[in-house]
C-alpha positions in Angstrom: -48.8 6.5 45.5 -45.4 8.6 45.6 -44.7 11.0 42.9 -42.0 10.0 40.4 -39.8 12.6 39.0 -37.7 12.1 35.9 -33.9 12.8 36.7 -31.9 13.9 33.7 -29.2 11.5 33.0 -25.6 12.9 33.7 -22.9 12.3 31.0 -20.8 9.4 32.3 -17.0 9.5 31.9 -17.3 6.7 29.4 -19.5 8.8 27.1 -17.1 11.9 27.4 -14.2 9.6 26.6 -16.1 8.3 23.5 -16.5 11.8 22.1 -12.9 12.8 22.4 -11.3 10.4 20.0 -13.7 11.4 17.3 -12.4 15.0 17.5 -8.8 13.8 17.7 -9.2 11.2 15.1 -10.2 13.9 12.6 -7.0 15.8 13.4 -5.0 12.6 13.0 -6.9 12.0 9.6 -5.6 15.4 8.5 -2.1 14.8 9.7 -1.9 11.4 8.0 -3.4 12.7 4.8 -0.9 15.6 4.8 2.0 13.2 5.3 0.8 10.9 2.5 0.3 13.9 0.1 3.9 15.1 1.0 5.3 11.6 0.4 3.5 11.2 -3.0 4.5 14.7 -4.1 8.2 14.1 -3.2 8.0 10.9 -4.9 6.7 12.5 -8.1 9.3 15.3 -8.0 12.2 12.7 -7.8 10.5 10.7 -10.4 10.4 13.7 -12.8 13.9 14.7 -12.2 15.0 11.1 -12.9 13.1 10.9 -16.1 14.3 14.4 -17.3 17.9 13.3 -16.6 17.4 10.0 -18.5 15.8 11.7 -21.5 18.6 14.3 -21.6 21.2 11.6 -21.5 19.5 9.7 -24.2 19.5 12.8 -26.4 23.2 13.3 -25.8 24.0 9.7 -26.5 21.9 9.6 -29.8 23.6 12.9 -30.9 27.1 11.4 -30.2 26.2 8.2 -32.0 25.3 10.4 -35.1 28.5 12.5 -35.0 31.1 10.0 -33.6 29.7 6.4 -33.9 33.2 4.7 -33.0 33.7 6.6 -29.7 30.1 7.2 -28.2 31.1 6.7 -24.7 34.0 9.2 -24.9 31.8 11.7 -26.5 29.0 11.4 -24.1 31.5 11.8 -21.1 33.0 14.9 -22.8 29.5 16.5 -23.5 28.4 15.8 -19.9 31.6 17.2 -18.5 31.4 20.3 -20.6 27.8 21.0 -19.5 28.5 20.4 -15.9 26.2 17.4 -15.7 23.1 16.0 -17.4 20.9 19.0 -17.3 19.8 21.6 -19.7 
């Protein structure tokens, strides 16, 4: 009876290729997550700037309506021009 010897199984190229994408996929998750956070953050900054501008314009419009109800648009335009835009 011949003696049998166990031969350790070598890594096949398919197994090596299977482990590489897992490492690369975690990097891609980080990259995609960072891009997503950047986009959401940028959108929130733009939204907050728009809302702030809108609230200030509404404040100017209501103040002009109290002071000069017959010429609201002229008053609003004058105040915005004097301030250099709708900002505080």
